[in-house]
KOLLUM-686514 format. One line per field, with one value per residue (C-alpha): y, x, z; residue number from 0. Coordinates in Angstrom, 2 decimals, always signed. Each point is the difference from the previous one (the first is absolute). Layout:
<atoms>
yy = (Y ...)
xx = (X ...)
zz = (Z ...)
seq = (NUM ...)
</atoms>
This chain:
<atoms>
yy = (+35.27 -1.40 +1.72 -1.21 -2.19 +1.74 -2.99 -1.23 -3.00 -2.07 -3.64 -2.61 -3.27 -2.41 -3.63 -2.00 -1.46 +3.68 +1.01 -2.49 +0.60 +3.54 -1.13 -2.13 +2.91 +2.38 -2.12 -0.44 +3.29 +0.96 +1.98 -0.21 -1.05 +3.30 +1.63 -2.81 +0.58 +3.60 -0.61 -2.41 +2.70 +2.54 -2.28 -0.69 +3.35 +1.24 -2.95 +1.84 +3.08 +1.49 +2.62 +0.09 +2.26 -1.97 -1.13 +1.74 -2.34 -0.29 +1.24 -3.13 -0.18 +2.13 +3.70 +2.03 +0.90 +3.77 +1.66 +1.13 +3.23 -0.54 +0.27 -1.62)
xx = (+1.29 +3.54 +2.51 +1.26 +3.24 +3.37 +1.61 +0.41 -1.84 +1.29 -0.40 +2.89 +0.42 +2.10 +1.06 -2.56 +2.75 +1.76 -3.34 -0.56 +3.35 -0.97 -3.51 +1.65 +2.55 -2.72 -2.07 +3.23 +0.15 -3.65 -0.48 -1.88 +1.80 -0.10 +1.54 +2.95 +0.61 +0.27 +2.33 +2.08 +0.26 +1.41 +2.39 +1.55 -0.06 +1.66 +2.80 +0.77 +0.24 -3.14 -1.42 -3.90 -1.79 -1.83 -3.30 -3.17 -1.72 -3.72 -1.80 -1.50 -2.38 -3.15 -0.19 +0.51 -3.03 -1.31 -0.11 -3.53 -0.89 +2.33 -1.93 +0.78)
zz = (-46.88 -0.52 -1.88 -3.16 -0.08 -0.40 -1.26 -3.68 -0.78 -3.10 -1.06 +1.06 -1.55 +2.16 -0.18 +2.12 +2.25 +0.64 +1.09 +2.28 +1.84 +0.19 +1.27 +2.83 +0.75 +0.44 +2.19 +2.28 +0.28 +0.34 -3.13 -3.27 -3.00 -1.31 +3.14 -0.02 -3.79 +0.60 +3.24 -1.94 -2.96 +2.51 +1.54 -3.37 -1.13 +3.39 -0.62 -3.18 +1.41 -1.27 +2.76 +0.42 +2.24 +2.86 -1.16 +1.14 +2.55 +0.06 +2.81 +2.02 +2.74 +0.83 -0.22 +2.88 +1.91 -0.27 +2.97 +1.38 -1.56 -3.15 -3.17 -3.22)
seq = (0 1 2 3 4 5 6 7 8 9 10 11 12 13 14 15 16 17 18 19 20 21 22 23 24 25 26 27 28 29 30 31 32 33 34 35 36 37 38 39 40 41 42 43 44 45 46 47 48 49 50 51 52 53 54 55 56 57 58 59 60 61 62 63 64 65 66 67 68 69 70 71)
</atoms>
């Protein structure tokens, strides 16, 4: 079972040309459009002197194998 997302979801309306530019940028950085928007917002806030905590990175890959004798 997956844990609920800790991120805030909200609708965002963008000009189609702006979305296309973000989509191209995301593809070049091997990110989703959503991750690219978040990255761009963090960069813009940083340039304005707004400090944010580092984002919590999602765990990737397979779970570690349990040692023999371990019970779940």
